N, C-alpha and C positions, 0 to 999 in steps of 0.2 A: 279281516285282515289285507292293507294294502301293501300294495305290492312294493309301496316302499318300507312298509313299517315290518313287512316280516322277518327272520330272524335269517343270516348268511353268513352258514363255517365255511368262510373263505380265509377265518387267520390261520396266521404259520410264521414260525422262526426261520424256515428258508425263505433265504433270502430275494427267493426266484417268483414264491410263494407274494411274498409280504409287497412287490412290484403290486402284482396282478393284481393284489388285496382293494392297493390303493387303485389302481387306474380301474378296476371297476366301482371301487365309492363312488372319484372323481365324477364317473359318467353315468351315478345314480344321482350326483347332486344336482348337475347339468342340467339334467328329466325333470329334479324337482324347478330349475329355477325356468328352464321352460316350458313349464307346466301351468306356474301360475302359487302351485303348492308355497311355494318361496320366493315372496313378491320380493319389486322393486322398493326401495327403499325400509324392504323390514329387518325384520332381523332376524336370524336362522337363529336353529337352535342350537342349546352350547353344547361343550362337546361331552361330555357324562351325558345326555343326554344321545346323541350321534352314535353312543361305543354301544351302548342299551339300543339303540333301536336297531343298529348296522349287524353289532353284535363281530364287535371286531377293533382292536388296540386301540391306547394315546394315538399311540405311535400312527397308522394307518391312517387319522383324522385328521390329523393336523396339517399330513404328508399332503390331506388330499386337498384339504382349505388351502392350506399353501399357495400350490397347482394354480386353484381359482381367484388366487391372492395376484397374481405375478400376471392371471391373462388380464387383472383389473377386475373380475365379476366380482371380484367378493370383496370391501371395504373391515381391514382386522385393525380397532385397536384396544390395547392393553387396555386392560379397563373397566372396558364395555365393552357390548355385546356385535359380535357382529351381524354389517348388514348389504340387504346384495345389490350393486352399482348398477347406475344403468347403465347400458353399453354406449357409447360415445364414442366419434370419430378420430376419437381419440388413442381410444382402447382400441378401435381397428387399423392403427397405422402398426401400431407395440407389436399385433398376429398379423399380418398380413407380412412381411417380411422371414415368421419364423414360415407360417405355412408353404412359400410362397418356397424357402433355400432346401421344402423336405420337397420340392415335388419334381425337381431334375435341373439343365439342362434348358431341359425346354419354357419353364417357367419366364424365361426374358420371352420369350418370342409372346408368349400367352399374356403380356403382362402390353407390349409391344401393339396387342393387337386393342385389345383393348383401349388403350394408351389412345392412337388415333382414332380408335372409329368418335375419344370422348373429344380428344383437341382436337381435333378441327370443328365440328362441332362448336367448340368453345370460342376459336380465335373470330369465326365466321358473328356467331350473335355476338359478340362482343366488339365487331368491328358500328355494327347497329345499335348497340346502350349503350358503351358504352359514356362512359362522364369525364367534368377537361380533373378533377380533382384521382379516377380512374387511369389516366393518363400520367399524372402528375406522377403517382406512386409508381408505374412500370419505367418509366422512362427513369428517377432513384434507383429501382432494378439493373435495369442495363448497361447503364453507370455503373454497379460498384463490381459486377456480372465482369467486365469491359476492364475491374481496376485489376484485377486478377491475370497472370500468366497461365496458367495455366491449374488442371485439374488439384482445390485444395475442401476439406471443409464446409471452409466458408465460400465459395467457389460454384459449391455444389447445391448449398443453401442458396445463393443468392439468385440459382435459375431454378432453382423448384417452386422458391415466390416470385418469383416470375411467373412461370406458369401457373400458378393457384392463382394469382393476382388478374391472369387476366381474361379468369373462372369466373373470380369473383367480379369481371366488371359486363355480367353476362347479367345481374341483378337473381339469376338459383341458385341457394344455394345450393343444391344438391350438389350442384358440379364442382362444387370446387369446395365439396365435403370430402365427395368421389375421388378428388382426383387427390388432394390430400393424400387419402392412402393408400394409394395406387406409386405417388411418391414417397414414399417412404421404403418401397421395392427396391425403386431409379434408384435412390441416394444410396441404398443399402448394397446395391450389383455396384454402384457406378464408386464406393470407396472398395470394396474388395477384388476390384480388379487389379489396383494401383500402376490407373496406366495415365501417364502424367507428357498428351501430347498438346506442345504449346499449340499446333496447325490449327488441330482439331476444337482449343477454346478457341480461335480465332472469328473460326467459322464458324460455330455459333452463339457469338460474341457477336459477330454480323448476323447470323437469322435475328437472329432477338431487335436488333433497329431494323430491319421487313419488317416484322412483323411486328411491331412497335410506328412504322408511319404505315402498313397500311393499314391497321387497328382508329388514326387520327384521321386517317382519310376515309375512311367510315365505309374501306372496302369488300364486305364478305366474300366475293370471294379473291382477294388475293392477297390477305388475311388467313384462310384456309389454305390458299395452295402451297404462299410461304410458312407457316407452319407443318405441313407435310411435310417440305422439301426439310428442315430442320427433320423433324422426329426422323424419317430416315438415313438421317443420314447418322445422328448420335446412333442410331440403333444394329450400324452398318459399324463404326468401329465401333461398339460394340463387343461384336463377333468377332472382328480379329483373333 
């Protein structure tokens, strides 16, 4: 009998134990996916089969499946079987803010450190590899951000897309996938801060144009230096 098919006697009417049951069931389901026993794109067993396999209630099964669906791991459709979804950058971008928000105040500093390492390189490579189309897109995004007077959901998104477009200009898809994931937390932190500083917005807009000009001039060192100043200024303001 496999470790996943053995009976589990952790079902209970007690609310705390029921939550513990759901958590343990959720973890075992994750293991089934990680091990490949539940294959990506394949259907998982029915609720009734899972109840018998794990010796748990229907409520526990449904709660665990709902948790996995919320994470984007499972695709649950009415009238059809539940299937395992392929993890994507979109899934990670949904998980990242939640994961980091649980890590405490140091999480923003951690993101800044990783973001610096990533974006100094994307700025340098973009200056070397950018195309005319990249420049057009970056110009549009810089102008869109500049059209706002302070932080709004729209300006925060245009700022994020400016940085993502720089990563795309490197020609390496891993850069923009990773940056898109990191950026989701940056946007989350910006929205949560509730800060609306017109002067900071003006400095950020100016920094965008400086970075864009360095990339346009194919000057990798200047693009990297401008990006570093921009990121450090933004990080300093977020910690005030």
